[in-house]
KOLKOL-532832 format. One line per 8 residues: number of its first residue (from 1); their letters; for each residue z, x, y of N, C-alpha, C, CB. Coordinates in steps of 0.1 Angstrom, whole numbers, always signed. Last residue first. Glycine has a CB too. Layout:
// residues N
NUM> a> Z,X,Y,Z,X,Y,Z,X,Y,Z,X,Y | ...
// end
This chain:
// residues 322
322> xxxxxxxx> +487,+980,+273,+492,+992,+271,+505,+994,+278,+483,+1001,+276 | +480,+949,+254,+488,+957,+267,+492,+969,+265,+500,+952,+273 | +456,+945,+228,+469,+946,+231,+470,+952,+247,+474,+955,+222 | +432,+919,+241,+432,+931,+233,+450,+935,+236,+418,+944,+240 | +408,+892,+235,+419,+895,+238,+423,+908,+230,+427,+883,+236 | +379,+884,+252,+384,+888,+244,+397,+891,+248,+378,+897,+239 | +367,+876,+281,+369,+865,+270,+379,+871,+262,+357,+861,+260 | +357,+896,+297,+347,+889,+287,+355,+878,+278,+340,+901,+277
314> xxxxxxxx> +379,+907,+313,+366,+900,+315,+357,+891,+309,+360,+907,+319 | +406,+905,+289,+396,+911,+296,+386,+899,+302,+389,+920,+285 | +439,+893,+288,+426,+890,+284,+417,+895,+295,+425,+875,+282 | +463,+916,+270,+453,+911,+281,+440,+904,+276,+448,+923,+289 | +494,+909,+256,+482,+913,+257,+475,+911,+265,+477,+912,+249 | +522,+912,+240,+518,+916,+252,+505,+917,+248,+525,+929,+257 | +547,+890,+221,+535,+893,+223,+532,+901,+235,+529,+883,+222 | +578,+885,+199,+569,+881,+211,+556,+890,+213,+577,+882,+225
306> xxxxxxxx> +591,+889,+176,+585,+876,+179,+580,+873,+190,+591,+867,+176 | +576,+917,+170,+587,+911,+168,+583,+893,+165,+597,+916,+181 | +552,+920,+187,+560,+929,+184,+570,+920,+181,+561,+940,+193 | +514,+921,+186,+526,+913,+184,+536,+921,+180,+524,+903,+174 | +491,+937,+189,+499,+929,+205,+508,+921,+202,+490,+919,+216 | +481,+937,+164,+484,+948,+173,+492,+949,+184,+475,+953,+177 | +468,+913,+160,+481,+918,+156,+487,+929,+160,+481,+919,+146 | +461,+893,+191,+458,+903,+183,+470,+906,+176,+452,+913,+188
298> xxxxxxxx> +456,+859,+190,+461,+866,+193,+462,+879,+185,+469,+862,+194 | +424,+841,+193,+435,+846,+182,+441,+858,+189,+429,+849,+166 | +414,+814,+212,+413,+830,+209,+426,+834,+200,+413,+839,+226 | +393,+789,+216,+401,+795,+210,+398,+808,+208,+404,+790,+202 | +376,+780,+249,+375,+787,+236,+385,+793,+231,+367,+797,+236 | +385,+771,+276,+380,+764,+264,+378,+768,+251,+370,+759,+265 | +385,+799,+290,+374,+789,+292,+373,+780,+281,+361,+796,+295 | +408,+804,+258,+404,+812,+272,+389,+804,+275,+402,+832,+271
290> xxxxxxxx> +436,+795,+245,+424,+790,+248,+419,+798,+265,+424,+772,+248 | +462,+802,+225,+457,+807,+235,+437,+801,+236,+462,+823,+233 | +494,+790,+213,+478,+788,+210,+472,+791,+224,+473,+771,+203 | +527,+799,+201,+517,+796,+215,+504,+796,+205,+516,+811,+231 | +545,+801,+185,+543,+789,+186,+536,+787,+199,+555,+783,+186 | +541,+829,+176,+542,+820,+167,+539,+810,+174,+553,+818,+160 | +555,+844,+203,+542,+843,+200,+536,+831,+188,+539,+856,+196 | +577,+837,+223,+574,+834,+210,+559,+827,+207,+585,+826,+205
282> xxxxxxxx> +575,+854,+245,+587,+857,+238,+584,+848,+223,+601,+852,+249 | +547,+869,+256,+551,+858,+255,+562,+859,+247,+543,+849,+250 | +523,+878,+291,+538,+880,+278,+545,+871,+270,+550,+885,+283 | +495,+892,+299,+501,+881,+291,+513,+887,+284,+491,+874,+280 | +472,+896,+325,+480,+900,+317,+493,+889,+309,+485,+912,+324 | +436,+892,+323,+447,+884,+327,+459,+894,+320,+445,+865,+322 | +412,+910,+353,+416,+906,+334,+434,+900,+339,+417,+929,+319 | +401,+873,+362,+404,+887,+350,+404,+900,+355,+394,+889,+339
274> xxxxxxxx> +420,+855,+381,+409,+866,+383,+413,+874,+373,+407,+874,+397 | +430,+822,+371,+432,+836,+380,+420,+846,+374,+450,+843,+378 | +445,+795,+363,+434,+801,+365,+435,+814,+374,+424,+791,+370 | +461,+777,+336,+465,+786,+348,+450,+791,+351,+479,+800,+345 | +478,+753,+320,+468,+756,+323,+469,+766,+337,+463,+744,+325 | +503,+747,+293,+501,+753,+303,+489,+757,+306,+508,+761,+304 | +516,+722,+277,+501,+726,+279,+501,+733,+294,+489,+711,+278 | +545,+713,+255,+538,+711,+267,+524,+721,+265,+549,+716,+280
266> xxxxxxxx> +558,+715,+226,+547,+704,+231,+542,+705,+244,+553,+690,+231 | +586,+732,+244,+580,+728,+233,+568,+714,+235,+592,+726,+223 | +587,+746,+278,+590,+735,+263,+581,+735,+252,+589,+719,+267 | +587,+777,+288,+577,+768,+284,+583,+759,+274,+564,+776,+279 | +605,+795,+311,+605,+794,+296,+597,+779,+300,+623,+794,+285 | +583,+815,+332,+595,+807,+329,+593,+804,+316,+597,+796,+338 | +557,+825,+355,+576,+828,+346,+584,+820,+345,+586,+836,+353 | +524,+826,+365,+532,+816,+358,+546,+827,+351,+521,+807,+344
258> xxxxxxxx> +512,+843,+381,+508,+829,+381,+519,+822,+372,+493,+827,+375 | +516,+868,+403,+524,+860,+390,+518,+849,+395,+542,+860,+388 | +489,+895,+406,+499,+884,+413,+505,+877,+398,+490,+871,+425 | +480,+918,+398,+494,+918,+399,+501,+905,+404,+496,+930,+408 | +452,+914,+401,+455,+924,+416,+472,+922,+410,+451,+914,+438 | +446,+900,+381,+442,+912,+382,+445,+923,+392,+431,+910,+381 | +477,+880,+372,+459,+885,+370,+459,+899,+372,+447,+879,+383 | +501,+873,+347,+497,+882,+358,+483,+881,+360,+501,+897,+355
250> xxxxxxxx> +525,+854,+328,+511,+858,+333,+510,+863,+343,+504,+849,+335 | +549,+847,+309,+548,+855,+316,+529,+856,+320,+556,+867,+309 | +570,+827,+285,+556,+827,+292,+555,+837,+306,+553,+812,+296 | +590,+816,+262,+589,+824,+272,+574,+831,+275,+600,+834,+270 | +591,+786,+244,+585,+803,+243,+588,+806,+256,+565,+806,+239 | +594,+761,+218,+597,+770,+233,+596,+782,+231,+612,+768,+241 | +561,+753,+203,+577,+758,+201,+578,+762,+214,+581,+770,+190 | +535,+746,+206,+542,+739,+193,+560,+745,+195,+533,+746,+176
242> xxxxxxxx> +515,+748,+236,+532,+752,+230,+532,+743,+221,+547,+750,+241 | +490,+765,+247,+495,+751,+243,+505,+754,+230,+482,+740,+239 | +475,+776,+276,+485,+778,+264,+490,+764,+260,+498,+787,+268 | +445,+788,+288,+452,+775,+287,+463,+778,+277,+442,+763,+282 | +429,+801,+314,+435,+806,+306,+443,+792,+298,+445,+818,+313 | +397,+805,+333,+406,+797,+331,+414,+802,+316,+400,+782,+331 | +390,+829,+356,+390,+824,+341,+402,+820,+343,+387,+835,+328 | +367,+844,+379,+379,+838,+378,+378,+830,+365,+382,+829,+391
234> xxxxxxxx> +360,+881,+379,+356,+865,+377,+369,+858,+374,+345,+861,+364 | +356,+909,+398,+363,+899,+384,+363,+884,+390,+382,+905,+379 | +322,+923,+404,+337,+916,+407,+342,+908,+399,+339,+909,+418 | +311,+955,+390,+310,+941,+390,+322,+933,+396,+307,+937,+378 | +313,+986,+407,+315,+976,+394,+315,+961,+399,+331,+979,+386 | +283,+998,+422,+296,+994,+424,+300,+983,+412,+297,+988,+438 | +267,+1031,+410,+266,+1012,+414,+280,+1009,+414,+257,+1000,+399 | +263,+1057,+431,+266,+1050,+423,+270,+1035,+422,+272,+1055,+419
226> xxxxxxxx> +255,+1069,+455,+244,+1060,+447,+248,+1054,+435,+231,+1067,+442 | +277,+1078,+467,+272,+1067,+474,+259,+1062,+466,+269,+1072,+487 | +282,+1097,+451,+294,+1085,+451,+288,+1072,+454,+307,+1088,+462 | +265,+1113,+460,+263,+1111,+442,+274,+1097,+442,+271,+1128,+429 | +271,+1122,+483,+260,+1118,+480,+257,+1108,+468,+254,+1129,+478 | +299,+1133,+479,+295,+1123,+485,+286,+1114,+481,+292,+1126,+492 | +290,+1156,+462,+300,+1142,+458,+297,+1133,+465,+316,+1143,+460 | +275,+1167,+480,+267,+1165,+471,+275,+1156,+465,+263,+1176,+465
218> xxxxxxxx> +294,+1176,+506,+281,+1166,+508,+278,+1162,+492,+267,+1175,+515 | +307,+1192,+488,+317,+1179,+495,+303,+1168,+497,+328,+1184,+513 | +293,+1216,+479,+296,+1208,+471,+302,+1194,+476,+304,+1215,+464 | +266,+1216,+507,+280,+1218,+501,+281,+1210,+490,+292,+1215,+511 | +233,+1219,+499,+241,+1212,+506,+254,+1218,+497,+237,+1195,+507 | +212,+1252,+510,+220,+1243,+501,+229,+1230,+502,+226,+1251,+496 | +196,+1249,+543,+204,+1253,+532,+209,+1243,+520,+214,+1258,+538 | +157,+1246,+545,+175,+1241,+548,+180,+1245,+537,+180,+1223,+550
210> xxxxxxxx> +139,+1276,+553,+143,+1265,+544,+157,+1259,+546,+142,+1270,+529 | +121,+1277,+585,+133,+1280,+579,+136,+1271,+566,+144,+1279,+589 | +84,+1285,+591,+99,+1272,+592,+109,+1276,+583,+95,+1254,+586 | +65,+1299,+593,+76,+1302,+602,+87,+1292,+601,+71,+1304,+615 | +45,+1311,+566,+50,+1300,+573,+62,+1307,+579,+52,+1287,+564 | +16,+1332,+572,+32,+1331,+571,+40,+1320,+575,+38,+1342,+577 | -16,+1319,+568,-5,+1326,+578,+7,+1324,+570,-4,+1319,+595 | -37,+1322,+541,-28,+1315,+547,-20,+1323,+554,-22,+1308,+538
202> xxxxxxxx> -67,+1340,+542,-51,+1338,+536,-43,+1330,+546,-42,+1355,+535 | -98,+1320,+538,-92,+1332,+549,-70,+1328,+543,-100,+1326,+574 | -119,+1314,+511,-108,+1311,+524,-102,+1322,+527,-96,+1302,+521 | -151,+1330,+505,-139,+1331,+505,-129,+1325,+515,-138,+1343,+504 | -175,+1331,+515,-174,+1320,+503,-156,+1321,+503,-183,+1324,+484 | -179,+1352,+528,-179,+1338,+538,-173,+1327,+527,-197,+1334,+545 | -158,+1382,+525,-171,+1373,+522,-169,+1358,+528,-175,+1372,+504 | -151,+1403,+550,-143,+1392,+542,-155,+1385,+538,-131,+1383,+550
194> xxxxxxxx> -156,+1437,+554,-160,+1423,+557,-155,+1414,+545,-176,+1422,+558 | -129,+1463,+560,-139,+1458,+551,-143,+1444,+553,-133,+1459,+537 | -128,+1481,+591,-126,+1470,+584,-134,+1465,+572,-127,+1461,+593 | -130,+1517,+593,-137,+1504,+596,-131,+1493,+588,-151,+1505,+593 | -102,+1535,+605,-112,+1528,+593,-116,+1515,+597,-104,+1526,+578 | -98,+1563,+625,-99,+1549,+625,-109,+1545,+614,-104,+1546,+639 | -75,+1587,+620,-86,+1587,+622,-88,+1571,+622,-93,+1596,+613 | -53,+1601,+642,-51,+1594,+630,-65,+1590,+633,-39,+1583,+629
186> xxxxxxxx> -45,+1611,+669,-45,+1622,+659,-51,+1615,+645,-29,+1628,+658 | -43,+1587,+685,-53,+1593,+685,-56,+1605,+674,-52,+1597,+697 | -28,+1563,+663,-23,+1575,+673,-39,+1578,+675,-12,+1590,+665 | -30,+1526,+665,-33,+1539,+659,-33,+1549,+668,-44,+1541,+652 | -5,+1501,+671,-16,+1508,+677,-19,+1523,+672,-15,+1508,+690 | +10,+1482,+650,+11,+1491,+655,-5,+1500,+658,+19,+1497,+646 | +2,+1447,+648,+2,+1462,+642,+3,+1472,+653,-14,+1466,+634 | +27,+1426,+661,+14,+1431,+661,+14,+1443,+654,+8,+1431,+673
178> xxxxxxxx> +51,+1405,+641,+46,+1413,+649,+32,+1420,+649,+54,+1422,+649 | +40,+1367,+641,+40,+1382,+633,+43,+1392,+641,+26,+1386,+627 | +62,+1346,+649,+50,+1353,+653,+51,+1369,+643,+50,+1356,+672 | +86,+1332,+650,+76,+1327,+640,+63,+1337,+642,+72,+1309,+644 | +119,+1352,+648,+106,+1348,+652,+94,+1342,+642,+100,+1359,+658 | +150,+1336,+641,+136,+1342,+637,+124,+1342,+642,+132,+1339,+627 | +177,+1347,+664,+168,+1340,+660,+156,+1344,+651,+164,+1335,+670 | +206,+1358,+648,+195,+1362,+656,+182,+1355,+654,+193,+1376,+654
170> xxxxxxxx> +238,+1345,+652,+227,+1349,+643,+216,+1350,+653,+225,+1338,+630 | +271,+1353,+660,+257,+1351,+664,+247,+1357,+656,+255,+1356,+678 | +298,+1347,+644,+290,+1353,+647,+276,+1349,+651,+290,+1359,+639 | +331,+1332,+648,+317,+1328,+649,+310,+1341,+652,+313,+1317,+659 | +357,+1339,+652,+350,+1342,+635,+336,+1336,+637,+360,+1332,+619 | +368,+1334,+675,+364,+1349,+675,+357,+1351,+661,+378,+1359,+678 | +371,+1307,+672,+361,+1308,+681,+358,+1322,+678,+365,+1305,+696 | +393,+1302,+654,+378,+1294,+650,+368,+1305,+660,+378,+1273,+658
162> xxxxxxxx> +412,+1318,+663,+405,+1321,+653,+392,+1316,+652,+412,+1318,+644 | +417,+1296,+686,+411,+1308,+689,+405,+1315,+675,+421,+1316,+696 | +425,+1274,+670,+414,+1272,+679,+410,+1284,+684,+415,+1264,+689 | +449,+1284,+660,+437,+1281,+653,+425,+1279,+657,+439,+1273,+648 | +464,+1286,+680,+461,+1300,+673,+448,+1297,+663,+475,+1307,+664 | +469,+1263,+689,+460,+1275,+699,+459,+1284,+691,+468,+1282,+714 | +481,+1248,+673,+464,+1244,+674,+460,+1255,+685,+461,+1227,+681 | +506,+1261,+676,+498,+1265,+664,+482,+1262,+665,+504,+1258,+651
154> xxxxxxxx> +512,+1252,+697,+512,+1269,+697,+504,+1271,+684,+529,+1278,+695 | +518,+1226,+696,+508,+1231,+705,+504,+1248,+702,+513,+1228,+720 | +535,+1225,+676,+525,+1222,+672,+517,+1226,+683,+524,+1209,+669 | +558,+1238,+690,+553,+1244,+681,+541,+1239,+675,+561,+1245,+674 | +563,+1219,+713,+556,+1231,+714,+552,+1240,+701,+564,+1237,+722 | +567,+1196,+694,+558,+1199,+702,+553,+1210,+707,+559,+1193,+709 | +596,+1209,+685,+584,+1204,+675,+570,+1202,+681,+586,+1189,+670 | +612,+1210,+707,+603,+1221,+700,+598,+1218,+690,+609,+1231,+696
146> xxxxxxxx> +609,+1182,+713,+605,+1191,+726,+601,+1204,+715,+620,+1195,+740 | +623,+1170,+691,+617,+1168,+693,+605,+1178,+705,+622,+1159,+693 | +648,+1185,+696,+642,+1187,+685,+629,+1184,+688,+648,+1181,+675 | +657,+1174,+721,+656,+1189,+722,+644,+1191,+709,+674,+1198,+719 | +660,+1147,+712,+652,+1152,+724,+646,+1166,+723,+661,+1151,+735 | +681,+1149,+695,+668,+1144,+691,+658,+1150,+704,+668,+1126,+691 | +701,+1160,+712,+696,+1165,+702,+683,+1162,+695,+706,+1165,+695 | +706,+1139,+731,+702,+1150,+732,+695,+1158,+724,+709,+1155,+735
138> xxxxxxxx> +717,+1113,+723,+705,+1116,+724,+698,+1128,+731,+701,+1106,+729 | +745,+1117,+722,+735,+1117,+712,+720,+1116,+711,+739,+1108,+707 | +753,+1114,+750,+754,+1126,+747,+745,+1126,+729,+771,+1131,+748 | +752,+1088,+755,+737,+1095,+760,+740,+1108,+756,+733,+1093,+777 | +759,+1061,+733,+766,+1075,+740,+752,+1085,+743,+780,+1084,+728 | +758,+1028,+736,+750,+1041,+732,+758,+1051,+739,+734,+1040,+738 | +781,+1009,+724,+778,+1012,+738,+769,+1029,+731,+796,+1014,+751 | +784,+978,+702,+784,+995,+704,+776,+999,+715,+779,+1003,+692
130> xxxxxxxx> +803,+949,+705,+790,+954,+705,+793,+974,+709,+781,+944,+719 | +816,+941,+668,+818,+943,+683,+803,+950,+688,+834,+954,+686 | +801,+914,+653,+802,+928,+651,+808,+931,+668,+785,+935,+646 | +804,+883,+634,+804,+887,+648,+804,+906,+646,+820,+879,+659 | +784,+873,+610,+799,+878,+612,+795,+885,+627,+807,+891,+599 | +762,+864,+601,+768,+856,+610,+780,+863,+612,+770,+843,+607 | +756,+881,+579,+748,+884,+591,+757,+874,+600,+731,+882,+590 | +767,+874,+555,+773,+889,+565,+768,+890,+581,+766,+906,+557
122> xxxxxxxx> +776,+845,+546,+763,+852,+555,+771,+863,+560,+756,+843,+568 | +794,+842,+513,+792,+844,+528,+783,+849,+533,+799,+850,+534 | +774,+825,+486,+784,+839,+491,+786,+835,+511,+771,+861,+487 | +788,+793,+479,+778,+802,+480,+783,+816,+488,+766,+795,+488 | +806,+781,+455,+807,+782,+467,+796,+793,+471,+821,+784,+471 | +799,+766,+422,+803,+778,+428,+801,+782,+442,+798,+786,+421 | +786,+746,+411,+796,+742,+416,+803,+758,+425,+803,+734,+403 | +760,+759,+403,+758,+751,+416,+777,+745,+421,+746,+734,+412
114> xxxxxxxx> +769,+773,+377,+765,+779,+392,+765,+768,+403,+749,+785,+394 | +777,+754,+361,+786,+763,+367,+779,+766,+380,+788,+776,+358 | +752,+736,+359,+764,+731,+368,+777,+739,+370,+768,+719,+363 | +739,+758,+343,+732,+751,+359,+745,+744,+367,+718,+736,+354 | +757,+759,+324,+752,+771,+330,+750,+766,+345,+737,+776,+323 | +752,+732,+308,+766,+740,+310,+766,+749,+324,+770,+750,+296 | +729,+737,+305,+731,+724,+314,+746,+727,+323,+734,+708,+302 | +727,+753,+283,+721,+759,+298,+725,+748,+308,+703,+760,+299
106> xxxxxxxx> +740,+740,+268,+746,+753,+272,+742,+757,+287,+742,+764,+261 | +726,+721,+259,+736,+716,+266,+742,+733,+269,+747,+704,+257 | +701,+734,+250,+698,+723,+260,+711,+724,+267,+695,+707,+254 | +716,+746,+224,+710,+752,+237,+709,+744,+251,+696,+756,+234 | +739,+739,+207,+728,+734,+212,+724,+742,+226,+731,+720,+213 | +743,+766,+179,+745,+757,+194,+735,+751,+201,+750,+765,+204 | +732,+786,+161,+735,+774,+158,+742,+763,+167,+741,+775,+148 | +727,+811,+172,+735,+812,+163,+745,+794,+162,+744,+827,+169
98> xxxxxxxx> +700,+805,+181,+698,+815,+172,+713,+816,+163,+693,+829,+180 | +704,+786,+204,+697,+782,+190,+695,+791,+180,+685,+778,+192 | +716,+806,+219,+726,+796,+217,+715,+787,+204,+731,+785,+234 | +697,+825,+227,+708,+829,+219,+717,+815,+212,+717,+840,+228 | +678,+811,+241,+676,+817,+229,+686,+819,+221,+670,+828,+230 | +697,+802,+259,+691,+791,+253,+685,+798,+240,+679,+785,+263 | +703,+827,+274,+714,+819,+269,+705,+807,+259,+723,+812,+284 | +676,+840,+281,+687,+845,+269,+698,+834,+265,+696,+859,+274
90> xxxxxxxx> +668,+815,+299,+663,+818,+288,+668,+828,+275,+653,+823,+292 | +688,+818,+318,+688,+803,+314,+678,+810,+300,+680,+790,+328 | +687,+843,+329,+699,+837,+323,+697,+828,+313,+706,+832,+332 | +665,+844,+341,+666,+853,+330,+678,+849,+321,+667,+868,+336 | +668,+827,+361,+656,+823,+352,+656,+832,+335,+641,+828,+361 | +686,+837,+376,+690,+827,+368,+681,+826,+359,+692,+816,+375 | +685,+875,+374,+684,+863,+380,+684,+851,+368,+672,+863,+389 | +706,+894,+355,+697,+894,+367,+697,+880,+370,+681,+900,+363
82> xxxxxxxx> +729,+898,+341,+714,+896,+334,+704,+892,+341,+713,+888,+324 | +754,+900,+350,+750,+914,+349,+733,+910,+342,+762,+926,+337 | +761,+876,+359,+754,+880,+364,+749,+895,+363,+757,+877,+373 | +772,+866,+334,+761,+862,+338,+752,+869,+345,+762,+853,+342 | +799,+868,+315,+794,+874,+325,+780,+873,+331,+797,+885,+323 | +808,+855,+294,+807,+847,+304,+803,+857,+317,+821,+840,+305 | +810,+871,+270,+818,+873,+279,+818,+863,+293,+815,+886,+282 | +783,+865,+259,+798,+860,+250,+809,+861,+260,+803,+872,+237
74> xxxxxxxx> +765,+881,+275,+764,+863,+272,+780,+859,+264,+747,+858,+259 | +776,+902,+274,+773,+897,+285,+774,+878,+285,+758,+904,+288 | +771,+909,+248,+783,+907,+252,+784,+906,+262,+790,+914,+250 | +741,+907,+243,+752,+899,+238,+764,+898,+245,+755,+903,+227 | +740,+930,+260,+731,+914,+264,+740,+905,+258,+713,+911,+258 | +745,+948,+249,+749,+945,+263,+749,+930,+267,+740,+952,+273 | +726,+956,+229,+739,+948,+226,+747,+947,+240,+750,+957,+213 | +697,+941,+235,+702,+953,+238,+718,+945,+235,+697,+960,+256
66> xxxxxxxx> +673,+927,+209,+678,+923,+223,+689,+940,+227,+689,+904,+221 | +662,+914,+188,+655,+926,+200,+657,+925,+211,+642,+927,+202 | +674,+895,+172,+668,+891,+185,+660,+902,+194,+678,+886,+194 | +686,+914,+156,+678,+901,+147,+671,+895,+161,+690,+886,+138 | +701,+932,+170,+689,+935,+160,+678,+925,+160,+694,+935,+147 | +721,+914,+178,+712,+920,+188,+699,+928,+182,+720,+930,+197 | +733,+907,+153,+726,+898,+160,+717,+902,+172,+736,+890,+163 | +741,+929,+149,+733,+927,+136,+725,+917,+145,+743,+921,+120
58> xxxxxxxx> +758,+939,+168,+748,+947,+167,+738,+942,+157,+753,+960,+163 | +780,+919,+165,+770,+919,+181,+758,+928,+175,+778,+929,+198 | +777,+902,+131,+781,+913,+141,+773,+913,+155,+780,+928,+134 | +776,+873,+115,+770,+883,+121,+778,+894,+129,+761,+876,+128 | +787,+850,+106,+790,+862,+98,+782,+873,+102,+790,+859,+83 | +778,+824,+118,+770,+828,+111,+773,+842,+103,+760,+827,+120 | +807,+822,+132,+804,+814,+118,+795,+816,+110,+802,+802,+118 | +805,+840,+148,+815,+843,+139,+810,+832,+125,+832,+839,+146
50> xxxxxxxx> +786,+828,+167,+784,+840,+156,+791,+843,+145,+784,+851,+161 | +799,+806,+174,+786,+803,+166,+785,+817,+159,+772,+798,+175 | +818,+818,+189,+823,+812,+177,+810,+807,+169,+834,+801,+181 | +805,+834,+210,+813,+835,+199,+813,+833,+188,+820,+832,+199 | +793,+803,+224,+787,+813,+216,+792,+827,+205,+780,+817,+225 | +823,+795,+229,+813,+787,+222,+801,+796,+214,+805,+777,+234 | +825,+815,+247,+836,+815,+238,+827,+806,+224,+850,+807,+246 | +806,+810,+269,+807,+829,+259,+815,+822,+248,+818,+847,+268
42> xxxxxxxx> +815,+787,+280,+801,+789,+270,+801,+802,+262,+787,+790,+278 | +849,+781,+270,+836,+784,+279,+824,+786,+270,+839,+796,+289 | +866,+750,+255,+859,+765,+255,+848,+766,+266,+851,+768,+240 | +888,+734,+276,+875,+733,+268,+872,+745,+268,+863,+725,+272 | +923,+739,+277,+909,+738,+281,+900,+737,+273,+905,+746,+288 | +948,+720,+260,+940,+733,+261,+927,+728,+268,+936,+741,+246 | +975,+698,+274,+957,+699,+269,+953,+710,+274,+945,+688,+275 | +1008,+705,+270,+995,+707,+276,+982,+704,+271,+993,+719,+278
34> xxxxxxxx> +1027,+682,+252,+1020,+692,+253,+1010,+693,+260,+1018,+696,+244 | +1050,+661,+271,+1040,+661,+262,+1032,+678,+261,+1031,+648,+268 | +1083,+667,+265,+1071,+666,+274,+1063,+668,+263,+1070,+675,+287 | +1106,+640,+247,+1101,+655,+250,+1088,+655,+260,+1096,+663,+235 | +1132,+616,+263,+1115,+616,+259,+1111,+633,+259,+1102,+606,+274 | +1161,+616,+259,+1153,+618,+268,+1140,+621,+262,+1158,+627,+277 | +1178,+594,+238,+1174,+607,+242,+1162,+606,+253,+1169,+615,+228 | +1193,+560,+245,+1180,+568,+236,+1181,+581,+246,+1160,+558,+237
26> xxxxxxxx> +1226,+556,+233,+1218,+557,+243,+1204,+565,+237,+1227,+566,+255 | +1224,+532,+200,+1229,+545,+207,+1220,+547,+222,+1227,+558,+196 | +1228,+496,+200,+1221,+509,+198,+1227,+517,+203,+1209,+511,+202 | +1254,+479,+184,+1251,+481,+201,+1241,+495,+194,+1270,+487,+216 | +1273,+472,+162,+1260,+472,+159,+1251,+472,+176,+1259,+457,+148 | +1298,+479,+170,+1290,+487,+160,+1278,+485,+158,+1294,+485,+148 | +1303,+462,+189,+1303,+477,+197,+1296,+484,+183,+1323,+486,+204 | +1305,+439,+177,+1293,+439,+187,+1291,+454,+191,+1296,+430,+200
18> xxxxxxxx> +1325,+443,+161,+1313,+441,+157,+1304,+443,+163,+1313,+432,+154 | +1348,+446,+179,+1344,+455,+169,+1328,+455,+168,+1350,+452,+157 | +1348,+416,+190,+1345,+429,+198,+1340,+441,+192,+1355,+432,+205 | +1357,+400,+171,+1342,+400,+170,+1335,+411,+180,+1336,+385,+174 | +1383,+387,+195,+1376,+388,+175,+1366,+388,+180,+1378,+373,+162 | +1396,+408,+220,+1388,+395,+216,+1384,+396,+201,+1374,+394,+225 | +1424,+429,+219,+1409,+424,+218,+1404,+412,+212,+1402,+431,+212 | +1451,+431,+231,+1448,+423,+224,+1432,+422,+224,+1455,+412,+227
10> xxxxxxxx> +1460,+461,+250,+1460,+448,+249,+1451,+441,+238,+1456,+445,+261 | +1465,+488,+249,+1471,+482,+237,+1473,+464,+239,+1486,+489,+234 | +1450,+495,+270,+1446,+500,+257,+1452,+493,+248,+1448,+513,+254 | +1469,+491,+291,+1456,+480,+288,+1450,+484,+279,+1446,+477,+296 | +1503,+485,+287,+1491,+495,+284,+1479,+485,+282,+1493,+505,+270 | +1525,+472,+312,+1514,+470,+298,+1505,+475,+298,+1508,+458,+294 | +1552,+484,+325,+1538,+481,+325,+1531,+479,+314,+1533,+489,+330 | +1586,+472,+322,+1575,+480,+317,+1562,+473,+321,+1577,+480,+301
2> xx> +1613,+467,+344,+1602,+465,+336,+1591,+474,+333,+1597,+454,+341 | +1646,+480,+336,+1635,+483,+339,+1624,+473,+335,+1633,+495,+334
// end
């Protein structure tokens, strides 16, 4: 029998084993790259800054004269709980500067975040099914209206009758003196004494009736009419020169808002309004006040912590707001 040669036993060319030993091993599959962590949020940056300063939430709130809930809302990115956007920006800038974070960068990040969110749906444009009025629902209001009308007429009738019956007739006062009674025949007649020519005759009794005393209501109305009217409030120019950033609120005598925002450092805010003007400052030390071009000092009684609340009177002086 013929034997089939084994391929494995076939002679290998010289150098084959050396080539196999120098060949590199097959490359292992590359490990998956770790996913990049998302950047920290605004609240996380604020919390990290507070922790670096070694302050608790209560300590930070006490130093900034804020409520603990405001600090917690800022660090949890719950900005909707702080109200309007202008309040959020003011609290955010102030807290960021306090914990050592760039306030301008965080405010810009908040604005970009607000603009990226889709606007809330307009519920007024949602179609609603047409409602048909039920005539039976109109019966009860009409019955109640009719009963109220009948009751009002009855009360008016009773009051009108009581006023009519309560009026009593006042007898007319006669302007003539009654004639003297004629003497009877049993009484003797006396001769009247002669009146000297140089004595004036006695004045007849007055027949006019003195006017009644005015009621308290009429007297009060007459006094109110004679009281002088207060002078009208004048237009006053208020100038605020800011050496540091501060929250500013200004209202005129009618409560109209003249300024309501965060004023930047180095700016000059010039306002006009009818006195007295009510002013609220978040950083009283960084604001200089001028009234009609005259420098005015903020009263110490109006300063509370870093802020101040005062009133610019009609005379141009400053006093603590009540």
